[in-house]
C-alpha positions as CSV (number, residue, x, y, z in Angstrom):
1,X,9.2,6.1,29.4
2,X,11.9,8.4,29.2
3,X,14.0,6.5,26.6
4,X,10.3,6.6,24.4
5,X,10.2,10.0,24.8
6,X,13.7,10.8,23.7
7,X,13.4,8.8,20.6
8,X,10.2,10.3,19.8
9,X,11.8,13.8,20.0
10,X,14.7,13.1,18.3
11,X,12.1,11.7,15.3
12,X,10.4,15.5,15.7
13,X,13.5,17.0,15.4
14,X,13.9,14.9,12.2
15,X,10.9,14.6,10.5
16,X,8.5,17.7,11.2
17,X,8.9,20.5,9.2
18,X,10.5,24.0,10.7
19,X,9.1,27.1,10.3
20,X,11.0,28.3,7.4
21,X,9.9,24.8,5.8
22,X,6.7,25.6,5.9
23,X,6.6,29.8,5.1
24,X,8.6,27.9,1.4
25,X,5.6,25.4,0.9
26,X,2.9,28.2,1.5
27,X,4.4,30.4,-1.1
28,X,4.2,27.7,-3.7
29,X,0.9,26.8,-2.8
30,X,-0.1,30.3,-2.8
31,X,1.4,30.5,-6.4
32,X,0.1,27.6,-8.2
33,X,-3.4,27.9,-6.6
34,X,-3.5,31.7,-7.6
35,X,-1.9,31.0,-11.3
36,X,-5.4,28.3,-11.2
37,X,-7.9,30.5,-10.4
38,X,-6.8,33.2,-12.8
39,X,-7.1,30.8,-15.6
40,X,-9.9,29.9,-14.8
41,X,-11.1,33.5,-14.6
42,X,-10.0,34.1,-17.8
43,X,-11.1,31.2,-19.4
44,X,-14.5,32.0,-17.7
45,X,-15.2,28.6,-16.3
46,X,-16.7,27.8,-12.9
47,X,-13.9,25.6,-11.1
48,X,-13.7,26.2,-6.8
49,X,-10.0,25.1,-5.9
50,X,-9.2,23.8,-1.8
51,X,-6.2,22.9,-0.5
52,X,-6.4,19.2,0.8
53,X,-4.4,16.1,2.2
54,X,-1.1,16.5,4.3
55,X,-0.5,20.0,3.3
56,X,-4.1,21.2,3.8
57,X,-3.7,19.7,7.3
58,X,-0.7,20.6,8.4
59,X,0.7,16.7,8.7
60,X,2.9,16.7,6.1
61,X,6.4,15.2,6.6
62,X,10.1,17.2,6.2
63,X,11.3,17.3,3.0
64,X,8.0,15.3,1.5
65,X,6.8,18.9,0.5
66,X,3.9,17.6,-2.5
67,X,0.6,19.8,-2.5
68,X,-2.6,18.2,-3.4
69,X,-5.4,20.4,-4.8
70,X,-8.9,19.5,-5.3
71,X,-10.5,21.1,-8.0
72,X,-14.5,21.2,-7.3
73,X,-17.0,20.9,-9.7
74,X,-20.5,21.6,-9.8
75,X,-21.7,19.1,-12.7
76,X,-19.9,15.9,-13.9
77,X,-19.8,16.6,-17.4
78,X,-17.8,19.9,-16.5
79,X,-14.8,17.8,-15.2
80,X,-13.5,17.2,-18.9
81,X,-13.2,21.4,-18.1
82,X,-9.7,21.0,-16.2
83,X,-7.7,20.0,-19.1
84,X,-7.9,23.1,-19.9
85,X,-6.4,25.3,-17.2
86,X,-4.0,22.5,-15.8
87,X,-0.1,24.3,-16.4
88,X,2.4,22.5,-19.0
89,X,4.4,19.9,-18.0
90,X,1.4,18.3,-15.6
91,X,0.7,14.6,-17.0
92,X,-2.7,12.6,-16.4
93,X,-3.0,10.2,-13.8
94,X,-5.9,8.0,-13.3
95,X,-7.3,7.0,-9.9
96,X,-11.0,7.4,-9.7
97,X,-10.9,10.0,-11.9
98,X,-8.2,11.4,-14.4
99,X,-6.7,13.9,-12.4
100,X,-2.8,15.9,-13.0
101,X,0.6,16.2,-11.4
102,X,3.3,17.9,-12.3
103,X,6.4,20.1,-10.6
104,X,5.5,23.5,-9.6
105,X,8.3,25.7,-7.8
106,X,10.1,22.7,-6.7
107,X,7.2,21.3,-5.3
108,X,5.2,18.5,-6.2
109,X,1.6,19.3,-7.2
110,X,-1.6,17.0,-8.0
111,X,-4.7,18.5,-9.0
112,X,-7.7,16.1,-8.3
113,X,-11.5,16.6,-9.9
114,X,-13.9,16.4,-7.5
115,X,-17.9,16.8,-7.8
116,X,-19.7,19.0,-5.1
117,X,-22.5,17.0,-3.3
118,X,-25.1,18.1,-0.7
119,X,-26.1,14.9,0.5
120,X,-23.4,12.5,1.7
121,X,-25.6,9.2,0.7
122,X,-25.6,10.3,-2.8
123,X,-21.8,10.4,-3.8
124,X,-21.3,7.9,-6.0
125,X,-17.0,8.2,-6.2
126,X,-15.3,8.2,-2.4
127,X,-12.9,10.5,-3.9
128,X,-15.3,13.3,-3.5
129,X,-15.4,13.2,0.2
130,X,-12.0,13.8,0.6
131,X,-13.1,17.6,1.1
132,X,-14.6,16.9,4.3
133,X,-11.2,15.6,5.4
134,X,-9.3,18.6,6.1
135,X,-11.6,20.8,7.6
136,X,-12.5,18.1,10.3
137,X,-8.4,17.0,10.9
138,X,-8.5,20.7,11.6
139,X,-10.9,21.4,13.9
140,X,-9.9,18.3,16.0
141,X,-5.9,17.8,16.3
142,X,-3.4,20.1,18.0
143,X,-0.7,21.3,16.6
144,X,1.2,18.1,18.8
145,X,-0.9,16.2,17.5
146,X,0.1,17.0,14.2
147,X,3.4,16.4,15.2
148,X,2.8,13.4,16.5
149,X,0.7,12.1,13.2
150,X,4.1,12.9,11.0
151,X,5.9,10.8,13.0
152,X,3.4,8.2,13.0
153,X,3.7,8.3,9.5
154,X,7.1,8.3,9.4
155,X,7.5,5.5,11.5
156,X,5.1,3.4,8.9
157,X,7.0,4.1,6.1
158,X,10.4,3.0,7.1
159,X,8.2,-0.3,8.5
160,X,6.2,-1.3,5.2
161,X,3.0,-0.4,6.3
162,X,2.2,3.0,4.6
163,X,-0.3,3.5,1.7
164,X,-3.7,2.8,1.2
165,X,-3.4,2.6,-3.0
166,X,-5.1,-1.4,-3.6
167,X,-1.4,-2.5,-4.4
168,X,0.3,-1.5,-1.4
169,X,-2.8,-2.5,1.4
170,X,-1.4,-0.5,3.8
171,X,-2.2,2.8,6.4
172,X,-4.0,6.0,4.5
173,X,-2.3,9.5,6.1
174,X,-6.0,10.3,6.9
175,X,-6.5,6.6,8.9
176,X,-3.4,7.4,11.1
177,X,-4.9,11.4,11.8
178,X,-8.0,9.8,12.7
179,X,-6.5,7.4,15.1
180,X,-4.3,9.7,17.0
181,X,-7.8,11.8,17.1
182,X,-9.8,8.7,18.9
183,X,-6.6,8.3,21.0
184,X,-5.7,11.8,21.9
185,X,-1.8,10.9,20.5
186,X,1.4,8.9,19.8
187,X,1.7,7.9,23.3
188,X,-1.8,6.7,23.9
189,X,-2.1,4.9,20.6
190,X,1.0,2.7,21.7
191,X,-0.9,2.0,25.1
192,X,-3.9,1.4,23.0
193,X,-2.4,-1.7,20.7
194,X,-1.6,-3.3,23.9
195,X,-5.0,-4.1,23.7
196,X,-5.7,-5.4,20.1
197,X,-6.7,-8.5,19.4
198,X,-6.8,-10.5,15.5
199,X,-9.7,-8.9,14.8
200,X,-9.6,-4.5,15.4
201,X,-12.4,-3.3,15.8
202,X,-12.4,0.8,16.8
203,X,-15.9,2.0,16.2
204,X,-19.2,0.7,16.3
205,X,-19.6,-1.3,13.0
206,X,-22.6,-0.5,10.6
207,X,-23.4,-3.5,8.1
208,X,-21.9,-6.5,8.0
209,X,-17.6,-6.2,7.8
210,X,-14.8,-8.7,7.3
211,X,-11.6,-6.6,7.8
212,X,-8.7,-7.2,9.5
213,X,-9.1,-3.4,11.0
214,X,-12.4,-1.4,11.5
215,X,-12.5,2.2,11.7
216,X,-15.5,3.9,10.6
217,X,-14.5,7.8,9.1
218,X,-15.8,10.0,11.6
219,X,-16.9,12.3,8.0
220,X,-19.0,8.8,7.0
221,X,-20.1,6.6,10.0
222,X,-20.6,3.8,6.8
223,X,-16.9,4.2,5.2
224,X,-14.2,2.2,7.5
225,X,-10.9,4.2,6.2
226,X,-8.7,1.2,6.5
227,X,-10.7,-1.2,4.3
228,X,-7.6,-1.8,2.7
229,X,-5.3,-2.9,5.1
230,X,-4.0,-6.5,4.9
231,X,-3.7,-8.8,7.7
232,X,0.4,-8.3,7.0
233,X,0.2,-4.7,7.1
234,X,-1.9,-4.1,9.8
235,X,0.7,-7.2,11.8
236,X,3.7,-4.7,10.6
237,X,1.8,-1.5,12.2
238,X,1.5,-3.2,15.3
239,X,4.9,-4.5,15.3
240,X,6.5,-1.5,14.9
241,X,4.3,0.4,17.6
242,X,5.3,-2.4,20.2
243,X,9.2,-2.0,19.2
244,X,8.9,1.4,19.6
245,X,7.7,1.1,23.0
246,X,10.2,-2.1,24.2
247,X,13.0,-0.9,22.5
248,X,12.5,2.9,21.5
249,X,15.3,3.6,18.7
250,X,15.6,6.2,15.9
251,X,16.5,3.6,13.5
252,X,13.0,2.3,13.6
253,X,12.1,5.5,12.0
254,X,14.7,5.2,8.7
255,X,13.7,3.5,5.4
256,X,16.6,1.1,4.3
257,X,16.0,0.5,0.4
258,X,14.5,-2.5,0.0
259,X,17.9,-3.8,-2.3
260,X,20.2,-3.4,0.6
261,X,17.8,-5.6,3.0
262,X,17.3,-8.4,0.1
263,X,21.1,-8.3,-0.3
264,X,22.0,-8.2,3.2
265,X,19.4,-11.2,3.6
266,X,20.3,-13.5,0.7
267,X,24.0,-13.7,2.6
268,X,22.7,-14.4,5.8
269,X,19.9,-16.8,4.5
270,X,22.5,-18.5,1.6
271,X,19.1,-17.9,-0.5
272,X,18.8,-17.4,-4.3
273,X,17.8,-14.2,-5.6
274,X,15.8,-13.3,-8.8
275,X,15.3,-9.6,-9.5
276,X,12.9,-8.2,-11.9
277,X,11.9,-4.7,-13.3
278,X,9.0,-4.1,-14.9
279,X,7.8,-0.8,-16.0
280,X,5.0,1.2,-14.9
281,X,2.5,1.7,-17.7
282,X,-1.0,4.4,-16.7
283,X,-3.0,4.1,-15.2
284,X,-1.1,3.8,-12.1
285,X,-2.9,2.0,-9.8
286,X,-5.1,-0.4,-12.2
287,X,-1.6,-1.2,-13.7
288,X,0.1,-2.4,-9.8
289,X,-3.1,-3.7,-8.7
290,X,-3.1,-6.6,-11.7
291,X,0.6,-6.6,-11.0
292,X,0.8,-7.6,-7.0
293,X,-2.5,-10.4,-8.6
294,X,0.3,-11.8,-11.0
295,X,2.6,-12.3,-8.6
296,X,0.4,-14.0,-6.6
297,X,-0.6,-16.5,-9.5
298,X,3.5,-17.0,-10.1
299,X,3.8,-18.0,-6.7
300,X,0.9,-20.7,-6.7
301,X,2.5,-21.9,-9.7
302,X,6.0,-21.9,-8.8
303,X,4.7,-24.0,-5.4
304,X,3.2,-26.1,-7.9
305,X,6.6,-27.6,-8.3
306,X,7.7,-28.0,-5.2
307,X,10.2,-24.6,-5.3
308,X,10.4,-22.8,-2.2
309,X,9.7,-19.2,-2.0
310,X,11.5,-17.6,0.9
311,X,10.1,-14.1,0.5
312,X,9.4,-11.7,-2.1
313,X,9.6,-8.0,-1.7
314,X,8.2,-4.7,-4.1
315,X,10.0,-1.7,-4.6
316,X,8.1,1.0,-6.8
317,X,9.3,4.1,-7.9
318,X,7.4,6.7,-10.0
319,X,8.6,4.5,-13.3
320,X,9.4,1.0,-12.6
321,X,8.3,-1.9,-9.9
322,X,11.2,-4.0,-9.0
323,X,10.0,-7.7,-7.7
324,X,12.8,-9.4,-5.5
325,X,12.4,-13.2,-4.8
326,X,14.0,-15.0,-2.7
327,X,14.2,-19.1,-3.3
328,X,15.6,-21.2,-0.3
329,X,15.0,-24.7,-2.7
330,X,14.1,-26.2,-6.0
331,X,13.9,-30.0,-5.4
332,X,16.6,-32.7,-5.9
333,X,15.1,-35.5,-6.9
334,X,13.6,-36.5,-10.4
335,X,10.4,-37.6,-8.8
336,X,7.9,-36.7,-6.0
337,X,5.6,-38.7,-4.5
338,X,1.6,-37.9,-4.7
339,X,-0.9,-39.1,-2.5
340,X,-3.9,-40.8,-3.2
341,X,-6.7,-42.8,-1.7
342,X,-6.2,-44.2,1.8
343,X,-5.4,-48.1,2.4
344,X,-8.8,-47.9,4.5
345,X,-10.5,-47.2,1.0
346,X,-12.8,-49.2,-0.9
347,X,-11.4,-51.7,-3.1
348,X,-13.5,-49.9,-6.3
349,X,-11.6,-46.8,-5.4
350,X,-7.9,-48.6,-5.0
351,X,-8.2,-50.4,-8.4
352,X,-9.2,-46.9,-10.5
353,X,-6.1,-45.1,-8.8
354,X,-4.1,-48.2,-9.8
355,X,-5.4,-48.7,-13.5
356,X,-3.9,-45.0,-13.6
357,X,-0.5,-45.4,-11.4
358,X,1.3,-48.8,-12.1
359,X,4.3,-48.4,-9.4
360,X,2.3,-47.5,-6.0
361,X,3.7,-47.7,-2.3
362,X,2.4,-47.0,0.9
363,X,2.9,-43.9,2.9
364,X,1.6,-44.4,6.4
365,X,-1.6,-45.0,5.2
366,X,-1.5,-43.7,2.0
367,X,-1.3,-45.0,-1.6
368,X,1.4,-42.6,-3.6
369,X,3.0,-42.8,-6.7
370,X,6.3,-41.4,-8.3
371,X,5.4,-38.2,-10.6
372,X,8.1,-36.8,-13.0
373,X,8.8,-33.0,-12.3
374,X,10.0,-33.0,-16.0
375,X,12.2,-29.7,-15.1
376,X,15.6,-30.1,-16.3
377,X,16.8,-26.6,-14.8
378,X,14.7,-25.0,-12.4
379,X,16.6,-21.6,-12.1
380,X,15.8,-21.4,-15.5
381,X,12.1,-22.0,-15.4
382,X,11.6,-20.2,-12.3
383,X,13.4,-17.1,-14.9
384,X,11.2,-18.2,-17.7
385,X,7.8,-18.1,-15.2
386,X,9.1,-14.8,-14.1
387,X,9.2,-13.4,-17.3
388,X,5.8,-14.9,-18.1
389,X,4.0,-13.8,-15.1
390,X,5.8,-10.2,-14.6
391,X,6.4,-8.9,-18.2
392,X,4.2,-5.6,-18.5
393,X,3.0,-7.2,-22.0
394,X,1.3,-10.4,-19.5
395,X,0.3,-7.4,-16.8
396,X,-2.0,-5.3,-19.4
397,X,-3.1,-8.0,-21.1
398,X,-4.0,-9.7,-17.6
């Protein structure tokens, strides 16, 4: 445990914001929310403002200075007024509602409209519930536990399991905060992971659910805050925590660029690498959800031609998505064997099969025939298929 404690302490020093970091961000946050309130008052609009997200909860990572602000409206019809008070230079983005993001004083700001509610059961848009999260977490977590959240966030980001967007399928910051609260701290969470089985249930289920991990929202028990987490990302999360326990190292917290990792793998594996860049269009979440679906369709298409895809990785920036696909093998023969019915099938079944396929041969107890691939240049074929499925035009038309 000594090595683990030393590693966690190193991580604290690297990733937990200092007093000066917090003061600087507090100054920016005060200026931006004062400005929003002033413009709102001047235009005689009825909008309340409240800090949200990791800034409001004190769980933001050093060097990642973003500030989330909730713009609270009484009526859905009034949300359009947010356009009237947004600072110049901010751009519209799209989630469950249109929101705005931009830079102010060197910090990235997001202003998200939500609707005030009195009955949680009548809430139609899940983003409205986020107003409950900061107050809940601040009432539950100590300073040390918040530091544990920060370290856990960095670990998840470095190991590819952070981000609850529909195209990411990872853990949200709120889910990690609730876990630290539930188990009391990072060390206890590491121990708890040892007991997890294939289906992880971390609370009483309400209704029928089928998720790799189930963690009810303490502010709304009917909601699973890990509903978007995939089996792959849950596995990465568990493995990262187990590695931290078994082989504690600060390297587990350090993110490598996906490009450098893939190039290193290509050299070691001797695979053929295909890289393709797609410009992202707003709404970003919607576009990238279609992008990931198209990538899965591409995989299916290549596998139909017996092309062996070793791995597929994605790198997302503000404006672009890059797909790195490593191919281990393409067919070396002109034909492939296609399996038909068993020799023990009724004669009429065998007759129908042989009417279509004349040059039949036997593999074990199955009738087979040779099917010509019809692809002269597999690398060219792969490139054409990548463009067909992963171009911006293809994704927009999906």
